[in-house]
PADRENMAR-334775 format. One record per residue (C-alpha): residue in one letter; x, y, z. Coordinates in Angstrom, 3 decimals, m for minus. Layout:
residues N
<rec "A",<X,Y,Z>>
...
***
This chain:
residues 87
<rec "M",<m1.502,m25.034,m2.861>>
<rec "T",<m3.751,m22.071,m2.703>>
<rec "T",<m3.722,m19.193,m5.126>>
<rec "L",<m2.833,m16.748,m2.348>>
<rec "F",<0.269,m18.750,m1.452>>
<rec "L",<1.429,m18.889,m5.061>>
<rec "A",<0.813,m15.165,m5.547>>
<rec "K",<2.723,m14.333,m2.361>>
<rec "L",<5.562,m16.578,m3.434>>
<rec "A",<5.771,m15.072,m6.911>>
<rec "C",<5.239,m11.408,m6.017>>
<rec "D",<6.682,m11.052,m2.538>>
<rec "L",<9.229,m13.686,m1.695>>
<rec "L",<11.263,m13.886,m4.888>>
<rec "P",<11.586,m10.266,m6.078>>
<rec "L",<11.429,m8.517,m2.692>>
<rec "R",<13.234,m10.920,m0.357>>
<rec "I",<15.555,m13.327,m2.200>>
<rec "I",<17.053,m11.176,m4.968>>
<rec "P",<17.944,m8.150,m2.761>>
<rec "S",<19.335,m10.465,m0.071>>
<rec "V",<21.580,m12.239,m2.582>>
<rec "I",<22.845,m8.979,m4.109>>
<rec "F",<23.451,m7.414,m0.688>>
<rec "S",<25.202,m10.538,0.598>>
<rec "I",<27.513,m10.806,m2.399>>
<rec "I",<28.559,m7.165,m2.118>>
<rec "C",<28.981,m7.095,1.661>>
<rec "Y",<30.634,m10.504,1.960>>
<rec "T",<33.321,m9.647,m0.576>>
<rec "M",<33.860,m6.108,0.772>>
<rec "T",<34.358,m7.227,4.363>>
<rec "G",<36.904,m9.873,3.418>>
<rec "F",<35.275,m12.865,5.020>>
<rec "Q",<36.544,m16.351,4.229>>
<rec "P",<35.863,m17.235,0.565>>
<rec "I",<34.191,m20.545,1.421>>
<rec "F",<30.753,m21.260,m0.025>>
<rec "S",<29.362,m22.840,3.153>>
<rec "K",<30.278,m19.754,5.208>>
<rec "F",<28.823,m17.458,2.537>>
<rec "F",<25.619,m19.499,2.534>>
<rec "I",<25.288,m19.086,6.315>>
<rec "F",<25.794,m15.326,5.895>>
<rec "L",<23.201,m15.227,3.096>>
<rec "L",<20.730,m17.255,5.139>>
<rec "T",<21.147,m14.889,8.097>>
<rec "I",<20.527,m11.821,5.926>>
<rec "F",<17.537,m13.493,4.253>>
<rec "M",<15.948,m14.545,7.545>>
<rec "A",<16.369,m11.034,9.004>>
<rec "N",<14.634,m9.669,5.910>>
<rec "V",<11.756,m12.150,6.207>>
<rec "F",<11.415,m11.477,9.939>>
<rec "G",<11.139,m7.722,9.387>>
<rec "S",<8.494,m8.270,6.740>>
<rec "A",<6.547,m10.687,8.930>>
<rec "M",<6.625,m8.249,11.837>>
<rec "C",<5.175,m5.488,9.649>>
<rec "F",<2.487,m7.829,8.300>>
<rec "F",<1.594,m8.828,11.867>>
<rec "I",<1.268,m5.218,13.018>>
<rec "A",<m0.788,m4.310,9.945>>
<rec "A",<m3.125,m7.261,10.456>>
<rec "S",<m3.594,m6.814,14.196>>
<rec "L",<m4.355,m3.077,14.368>>
<rec "P",<m7.717,m1.903,13.031>>
<rec "V",<m7.016,1.834,12.578>>
<rec "F",<m4.650,3.090,9.861>>
<rec "G",<m3.319,5.993,11.961>>
<rec "I",<m2.214,3.661,14.736>>
<rec "K",<m0.490,1.404,12.198>>
<rec "Q",<1.418,4.365,10.828>>
<rec "I",<2.629,5.318,14.322>>
<rec "F",<3.831,1.774,15.015>>
<rec "F",<5.642,1.511,11.677>>
<rec "S",<7.418,4.833,12.179>>
<rec "F",<8.426,3.768,15.696>>
<rec "Q",<9.679,0.438,14.410>>
<rec "K",<11.798,2.102,11.718>>
<rec "G",<13.278,4.534,14.235>>
<rec "K",<14.030,1.757,16.713>>
<rec "F",<15.949,m0.319,14.178>>
<rec "R",<17.603,2.706,12.608>>
<rec "S",<19.371,3.438,15.907>>
<rec "F",<21.184,0.098,15.735>>
<rec "F",<22.617,0.607,12.248>>
***
């Protein structure tokens, strides 16, 4: 394992992806009245977690592929506005 992978795992994945996904899933799953079965809750949690990871990966991809900071900022603001219209 490389040091970069361990640092990303410790500083990005656990505190920024897993913990908020678990807290959000517990609150939303109980508020919406879904079936209180652990396997169904786990599927819900996995869906929320994967959406969170996908959004992060998309932002990392855009940031890595565009060379100019101003263009990155335009793409990120467009991306936020596009997803904000769905929710």
